[in-house]
N, C-alpha and C positions, 0 to 999 in steps of 0.2 A: 661879751663878745670879744674874741681874741683877734688881734691885728697880726697879719702876716706880712713879712717883708718879701716883696716880689721884685725880681730883677728882669727888666725887659731890655732886649737889644733891638734897637730900631734903626733900620737902614733908610736914609732919607736922601733926597736930591740935595746936592751941595749948592744951595742958593740962599741969598740974603733973606732974613726974616723967619726962617724955618724954626730956629730955636725959640724965638719969641712966640710964635704961634703954638708950639707944643707946650711951652711953659704956661702960656695963657689958657690953653685948654684945661690943664690940670688945675689952675687957679680958679677958673670959672666954675668948675665942677666940684670944687672943695676937696680935691684929692691932695694928699700931702706927698711931696717929693723928699725923700731922705737924702738922695744924692743924684747928681746929673753930670755926666761926662760926655763930651762931644769932641770929635776930631775927624780928620780926613781918613779915608780908607785907601786900599790899594788902587782904587779908581778915582781919578781926579774929579769926576762929576758927582761923587757920592760921599756922604759923611755918615758916621755911625754914632749913635747915641746909646749910652748905657744909663738907663733910668732905674733907680731903686725907689720903689714907692711902697707906702704903707697901705695895705688893702685890708678892710675889715672882713671881706668874704669873697667867694668865687664870683658872685654876681657883679661886685664892684670891679674886679679885675676884668671881667668880660666887657663891662661898660667902658672902661678905660681903653681897652683894645679896639672896640668898635669905634669910639670917638677918634682915636689916632688914625685908624684906617680910612676915615672920612677925609683926612687931610690929603690933598693932591700930592704933596711932596713926599709922603710916606710911601716907601717902596715895599718894605717888609718888616714884620714884627715877630720876634721870637721870645718866648719866655724862657729864661735861663733856669732850668730846674736844678734844685739842690742836688749836689753830687754828680751832676752831668755837665758842669761847667767849671772852668778855671776862673776864679775871681781874684783880683788884686787891687790894693789901694797903695797910695804913696803919701808919705808925710815928709815934710822938711820941718825940723824943729830946732830952734835955737835954745840951747841948754846952758844954764849958769854952770860954769866949770872953772873954779879957781884952782890954783896949783894943788891945794890940799885935797880936792875931791876929784880932780881930773882922771886919775887912774881908775877910780870906781865907775865913773861915767863911761870911760872908754871900755871897761869890762862889760858893762851892760850893752853898749853898742855892739861889741863883738858877739856877745851871747845871742843877740837878736839879728845877727848878720847885717847890721846897719853899716853905713859908710859915712865917715866924716868928710864933709865937702867944704868946710871952711873952719879955720881956727883963728881965734882972737885971744888976747891976754886973759880974759875972764869968761869966755864962752866958746861953744862949739856949735856949728850947724851940722846936723846929722840927717841923713836920708835913710828912711826905712820903708821897705815895700813888703807886702804880704797880704794875707787874709785879714779881714777886719779884726778878728780876735787877737792876732799877733801884734798888729799895729797898736791897738789899744792897750794891750798888756805892756808893751814897751812904754807907752805914755804913763801908765800907772807906776811903773818901776822908776822912771826918771823924775816923776813929779816932785819927790822930796828934795831934789837938787835944785829945782827951780826952772820952770819952763818960761823963757823970756818971750818967745814968739813961736807961733805954730801956723802952718798952712797944710791943708790936707786935700788930696784929690778926691773925687768921687770914685766909686767902684767902677772898674772896667772888667769885662767878662767875655770869654769865648767858650763856645760849646766844645766839649771834648769830642774826639774822633775826627774823621776826615771830612764830614759834611761841613759846609759853610753857609753863612746867611745868604750868600749870593747864589747858592744852588737853586736851580729853577724849580718852581712848583706851580700848580694850577692857579694859585692866587698871586703869583709874582707880577709886579708892575714895573720891573726894571726896564728903563728906556733902552731900546735896541740901538746898537751902533749902526750908523748909516754909511760906514766905510765898506 
């Protein structure tokens, strides 16, 4: 059985406990979350989650989607199809960089279009954004210099083209403005 990495974009009501309920749903069903990012949207009353899940088959993906749709706070779910979405990750990495290796480390940072965001006598903090492969290739390249500390965001994604997750559909449960 091959496992597929699935990216779901989930529009939810911006209310306390939504993240816990969604994470709990995955945990109770034994579904593995590879990454989870959540943040506000262009609307104050809504948040957007990007969930990267490992799914063994199409039936499991369908079950995940059905379970999510049962939650009152879930407004809309879109699967981000490969090639039809822009995906990015962010890492901040503290790299061991003494005077004798700093030039090589900075060369790698430049090659990967990273940005130095902090400098200390024996280390640099670097920000790198990009696709999963780029971010992890950078980590592989700098590993010999010594990674002192690392923090990584989950994946975020937007569908290509002019359509948005907030476009209306017959399944849309977006709360209507009362103004």
